[in-house]
VEXDREN-2710 file (C-alpha; in Angstrom, 1 decimal):
% VEXDREN-2710
k/r/px/py/pz
1/MET/117.4/125.6/155.6
2/SER/118.5/123.8/158.8
3/GLY/116.7/126.2/161.1
4/ALA/119.8/128.2/161.8
5/LYS/119.1/131.9/162.2
6/LEU/120.7/134.3/159.7
7/ARG/122.6/137.3/161.1
8/LEU/120.1/139.6/159.4
9/GLY/116.7/139.2/161.0
10/PRO/113.3/140.1/159.7
11/LEU/113.3/143.4/157.8
12/PRO/111.7/146.5/159.4
13/LYS/109.6/148.9/157.4
14/SER/111.5/152.2/156.7
15/THR/111.6/155.3/154.6
16/THR/113.9/155.0/151.6
17/VAL/116.2/157.0/149.4
18/LYS/117.4/155.7/146.1
19/VAL/121.2/155.1/145.7
20/VAL/122.7/153.4/142.7
21/VAL/125.7/151.0/143.1
22/THR/127.6/148.7/140.8
23/LEU/128.5/145.3/142.2
24/PRO/130.7/142.5/141.0
25/ALA/128.6/139.7/139.5
26/ASP/129.8/137.1/142.1
27/LEU/128.7/139.4/144.9
28/LYS/125.3/139.9/143.3
29/ASP/125.0/136.0/143.1
30/MET/125.8/135.7/146.8
31/LEU/123.3/138.4/147.6
32/ASP/120.6/136.5/145.6
33/ARG/121.4/133.3/147.4
34/TYR/121.3/135.1/150.8
35/ALA/117.9/136.6/149.8
36/ALA/116.6/133.1/149.0
37/GLN/117.7/131.8/152.4
38/HIS/116.3/134.8/154.1
39/SER/113.0/134.4/152.4
40/GLN/112.9/130.7/153.4
41/ALA/114.0/131.4/157.0
42/TYR/111.4/134.2/157.6
43/GLY/108.6/133.1/155.3
44/GLU/108.4/136.4/153.5
45/SER/109.7/136.9/149.9
46/VAL/112.6/139.3/149.7
47/ASP/115.1/140.2/147.0
48/ALA/118.7/141.1/147.2
49/VAL/118.1/144.8/146.5
50/SER/115.8/145.0/149.5
51/LEU/118.4/143.3/151.8
52/ILE/121.3/145.5/150.9
53/PRO/120.3/148.6/153.0
54/HIS/119.6/146.4/156.0
55/MET/122.9/144.6/155.7
56/LEU/124.7/147.9/155.5
57/MET/122.9/149.2/158.6
58/HIS/123.6/146.0/160.5
59/PHE/127.3/146.2/159.5
60/MET/127.6/149.9/160.5
61/ALA/125.8/149.5/163.7
62/ARG/128.3/146.9/164.8
63/ASP/131.5/148.7/163.7
64/ARG/133.0/149.9/166.9
65/ALA/135.5/152.3/165.3
66/PHE/132.8/153.9/163.2
67/LYS/130.4/154.3/166.2
68/GLY/133.1/155.9/168.2
69/ARG/133.9/158.4/165.5
70/VAL/130.3/159.2/164.9
71/GLN/129.8/160.0/168.6
72/LEU/132.8/162.3/168.6
73/ALA/131.8/164.2/165.5
74/ARG/128.0/164.3/165.4
75/PRO/126.8/166.4/162.5
76/SER/124.5/169.3/163.4
77/SER/120.8/168.8/162.7
78/ARG/119.5/170.2/159.5
79/SER/117.2/173.2/159.7
END
């Protein structure tokens, strides 16, 4: 890789919940290629499945419309 930083930085450690999704084959191929570049850029082996939750979090954190709605309609905390 040319030393350019990827949008998704090093992956943080986190608690997980399993969710099953079906992806188009071309999207899975792109995710695999991104994972290979991410592994090379940050020196830590990572697969596409590990990247998906972080990519979604990154996307949602930067969606202004979503953030505005979330602030207006915060769900009550679970008891």
